[in-house]
C-alpha positions, -999 to 999 in steps of 0.1 A, spaced: 29 202 -93 -5 216 -88 -31 188 -89 -67 191 -99 -74 154 -93 -79 140 -58 -47 128 -41 -42 105 -11 -47 120 23 -18 124 48 -42 117 77 -51 84 61 -15 76 55 -8 82 92 -36 58 101 -22 30 79 13 36 93 0 33 129 -16 0 119 18 -12 105 34 -3 138 11 -26 157 -12 1 171 -44 -15 185 -64 17 189 -60 49 169 -80 80 180 -88 106 154 -89 140 171 -115 157 150 -151 156 136 -168 122 136 -169 121 98 -131 127 92 -116 99 72 -147 78 78 -143 54 49 -107 45 57 -114 43 94 -141 17 87 -118 -3 64 -90 -2 90 -113 -16 116 -118 -46 93 -80 -50 94 -80 -53 132 -72 -18 144 -100 1 163 -104 36 151 -121 60 175 -130 96 172 -133 125 196 -162 138 175 -153 174 177 -182 198 169 -187 235 166 -183 241 204 -149 224 205 -138 242 174 -140 274 196 -131 262 231 -108 233 223 -110 195 225 -85 187 253 -111 172 276 -129 151 250 -95 137 239 -86 127 275 -120 110 280 -116 90 248 -80 80 257 -92 67 291 -122 50 276 -100 32 250 -76 19 276 -104 7 299 -125 -8 271 -100 -24 248 -68 -30 269 -46 -20 239 -9 -27 236 -3 6 218 -23 37 209 -19 66 186 -37 100 187 -39 112 151 -45 149 143 -70 162 118 -74 196 100 -96 208 129 -73 199 157 -43 213 140 -60 246 131 -72 252 167 -37 243 179 -44 213 201 -15 198 220 -20 161 215 10 150 236 -2 171 265 -36 154 264 -20 120 264 0 130 295 -29 146 313 -51 115 306 -28 94 327 -31 63 306 -5 36 311 -7 23 275 22 34 253 8 61 231 22 85 205 9 118 192 7 123 154 6 159 145 -9 159 110 -36 174 88 -48 169 52 -32 201 39 1 185 29 7 180 -8 23 146 -3 6 119 17 41 106 28 41 135 53 15 115 72 38 85 72 67 105 85 46 123 111 38 88 125 72 72 122 91 100 139 73 99 173 73 61 170 111 62 167 113 86 197 92 62 217 115 33 208 90 14 187 113 14 157 151 20 155 168 51 141 181 30 113 146 18 104 134 54 104 161 64 80 153 34 58 117 44 57 126 80 48 146 67 18 119 44 6 92 71 9 113 94 -12 118 68 -39 81 59 -39 73 96 -44 99 99 -71 83 70 -91 48 85 -88 60 119 -100 80 105 -129 57 77 -142 27 75 -119 -6 91 -111 12 122 -98 30 128 -131 6 154 -143 -21 176 -130 -50 155 -143 -51 119 -157 -83 105 -171 -92 73 -151 -96 41 -170 -105 5 -164 -78 -6 -188 -79 -35 -213 -105 -63 -213 -91 -90 -191 -102 -119 -212 -86 -105 -243 -53 -100 -225 -56 -135 -209 -61 -151 -243 -30 -134 -256 -9 -145 -225 -20 -181 -229 -12 -179 -266 23 -168 -259 28 -194 -233 16 -222 -256 39 -209 -284 70 -218 -265 78 -182 -256 97 -175 -224 83 -153 -197 88 -135 -164 61 -129 -138 70 -101 -114 51 -90 -83 63 -56 -71 34 -48 -48 27 -23 -21 22 -39 13 -11 -57 18 -21 -53 -19 2 -83 -24 -25 -106 -10 -43 -102 -43 -15 -95 -67 2 -127 -57 -28 -146 -71 -21 -134 -106 13 -151 -105 -3 -183 -91 -29 -181 -118 -3 -180 -146 13 -211 -131 -21 -228 -128 -30 -221 -164 4 -226 -180 24 -249 -156 48 -261 -183 57 -227 -197 93 -214 -191 84 -186 -166 106 -171 -140 86 -159 -110 99 -129 -89 82 -113 -59 91 -85 -34 86 -107 -3 119 -103 15 117 -101 53 122 -64 60 100 -35 72 75 -26 99 59 -54 119 27 -59 99 46 -56 66 69 -85 76 41 -106 88 22 -101 55 52 -110 35 57 -143 54 21 -153 50 20 -145 13 52 -163 5 40 -194 24 7 -192 5 24 -190 -29 46 -219 -21 16 -240 -10 1 -232 -44 31 -244 -64 49 -211 -70 83 -205 -52 94 -171 -65 128 -155 -65 128 -129 -37 137 -94 -48 129 -65 -24 105 -62 4 68 -51 4 77 -16 14 104 -13 -12 82 -12 -42 92 23 -51 130 17 -49 128 -18 -64 124 -9 -101 161 -8 -113 168 -41 -96 138 -57 -113 149 -42 -146 184 -57 -143 169 -91 -136 147 -87 -167 178 -80 -188 195 -111 -174 166 -133 -183 157 -116 -216 121 -129 -217 97 -127 -246 69 -116 -223 65 -102 -188 35 -102 -165 41 -73 -141 17 -67 -112 14 -43 -83 35 -12 -91 48 -20 -125 56 16 -133 85 14 -108 105 -3 -135 120 23 -159 108 18 -195 143 12 -209 143 -22 -191 111 -35 -209 120 -25 -244 114 -54 -268 93 -73 -242 55 -78 -246 44 -65 -212 11 -74 -194 8 -50 -165 -18 -49 -137 -24 -21 -113 -51 -11 -89 -51 25 -99 -74 37 -127 -53 68 -132 -22 46 -137 -35 31 -170 -24 60 -193 11 63 -179 17 26 -183 6 27 -219 29 56 -225 57 35 -211 50 10 -239 32 -17 -219 11 -36 -245 -17 -48 -222 -27 -28 -191 -54 -39 -167 -69 -27 -134 -80 -47 -104 -108 -24 -92 -115 -22 -55 -84 -43 -48 -74 -25 -16 -107 -29 3 -106 -66 -6 -71 -71 9 -78 -54 42 -82 -77 72 -72 -108 52 -46 -133 62 -44 -154 31 -41 -148 -7 -73 -134 -23 -86 -144 -57 -81 -117 -83 -103 -110 -113 -76 -114 -138 -64 -146 -121 -98 -161 -124 -102 -151 -160 -67 -166 -168 -77 -199 -151 -109 -200 -171 -88 -200 -204 -81 -237 -196 
């Protein structure tokens, strides 16, 4: 598929994967402005992101020496447990040997070289470019690397079939008005209808998506609703930590969900969720996170309320037959660096119905 809409960057994907592996300091080997927004956001999440600030002179003569200096500075200044040197378009074009710079810098901190640039069509290439040297360094097992390969392929498959990558251009949308959808959801709950509330969220986005399940319970505590969440204890270190915190937070707030899948299994989790829907046969379903992972044949005859954080996901969800489609704008920045469940806009609107 040739896209004419912006797509996620493989460099940024590498940075997020380094964070999930427990990297304390990531060094972007490139111009100071490369991936600036995401670097700043990741610093709020506890990982320091430095840059070698390559300029026109290094574009010609190379940036080996600047990279060694930043590696030494990072070790002395921050005493990190792990470091990652992440490539950029510039460093890859000029042929920098990132691993050689790590060796020549003489740092004692365990460090991996991530050979990546933004020219890949799929951002999962950045994830794999980080996981492969991590496995070689013993940071993850060979089995976990293969598990991640499988999950990334399934996530890609879902996006191509029913997601924002399903066509060359999708008009972004804010979706339906949240108060209108909330009124209908409460109306169904009060009518005696049975429901399912499913969170199938991607990694840290679950810190906000979980609030929407809690809000349904707050607003309609006596309604027959089955709660399901992908919070099983599997995945990279940060992913597992997040799942544990979110599950504890949900239970503290009165929702003890069935566990189905892990936070990195959102792309592969759809058929299992679909089978659970068939078993319950609800009148309505609240589906949050990555609702398009569930094939549409499983939601036929169900009034679906779906919530995503992608404006380009609205049209595909409507085409799948979801009656009410909403977007949590700016969800991702609001869930970086947090360690507890974050209030959602739809959740607050739903609570206001009472």
